[in-house]
N, C-alpha and C positions, 0 to 999 in steps of 0.2 A: 567064203562070198564077194560074189563081184556084183554087188549091190549098187545103183546109181550112187548113192554117200559114197560109198569106199571107192568106185572105181575115180569117182570126181576129184577125192582127197589124195589121190595117188598122183594123179594126172597132175594137177596142182603143187605135189609137192609139200602138204600141209599134213600135220599129224592128227590122225583119226582118233577119236574119243577112246579110250582104253577098254571103256566097261559098257558094250553093246550087248543086247539082247534080242534074241527071235523076235519080230512083230508078232507072231501068235503070243506071246505071252502077255503083253497089254491089251490084246484084242481080247482074249479069253475075260480078263476081270471088266473091261469095258463093256463089253455085251450082257456080262452079269451083272455089272453094278450100276449101269445108267440105260437111259432110251435116248434115242436123236432126238439133237437139240437141247440135252444136259451139257452141264460143264464138267471138261475133265481138268483136274490140276494137277501137276507134277512140278514138286518142286526140289529134284534134280535131276533137270529133263537131259543133261549131258549131250547125245547126239540127235534128242527130240523123237526116236522112234515112238512114244508115247502119242506125242500129238501129231506125228503124220497116221498114225493107224486112227487115235478119235477124229482127225478129220475126214479120213475115206470114211467111216463109219457114219457121219453126220452129226458128229459131237462138236460143240465150241472146247475150244482148249486154252489153257495158259500154260506156259511152260517157264521156270526159273532156273537158271545157271548161273553158278559164280564165276566159273571161267569165261571170260568175254570171248576170247578166242573159240570154245567149243559151243555158245551159244549162236556165232557167226557161222560158222560150217553147219551147224546143224539146219540151216537155211537151204542147205544143198537138199536135203529131202525135197524139198517143195519145189525145186526147179527140174524137174524132168523134164525134157524137150527143149531146154536152154541148150545153146551151143555153149561149149567151154568157154571160151572168151568173153559170152555175157555173163557166165555164172561167177568170173573172175573180177571182173569189173563191178558187180553187185556187192560181192565181198568186200572187196577193196571199200565201197561207199561204207557199208556197214560197220568196218573195223575202224572208220574214221568218225563213228556215232551217226550215220546218217542214219534215219526211219525209212523204209522202203515197205510197199505193199508187192506181195508178190504175186503175180498172176499165174494160175493154171493155164497150160499151153495142152 
């Protein structure tokens, strides 16, 4: 796969989450079990495929991840349209504990 997440992780030399799954999997369950505006909870968010799909489908979402590194890197899924340098700067701020709001572009 050459998704935005994988490409940027590689370009930044960051370890990608090893247990990714195709977006079609959470998409099926989100569509089947929720309505737009509902809240989707993922207690093992990893690279946050579920959160990205939930957002695309008009659902609210909350994700939890034990690894700070993977949680920070999952933000890449929401930074399409950002330059690599911008992404790197934002990831560094998150690694230092700063809370950010990522705007769609």
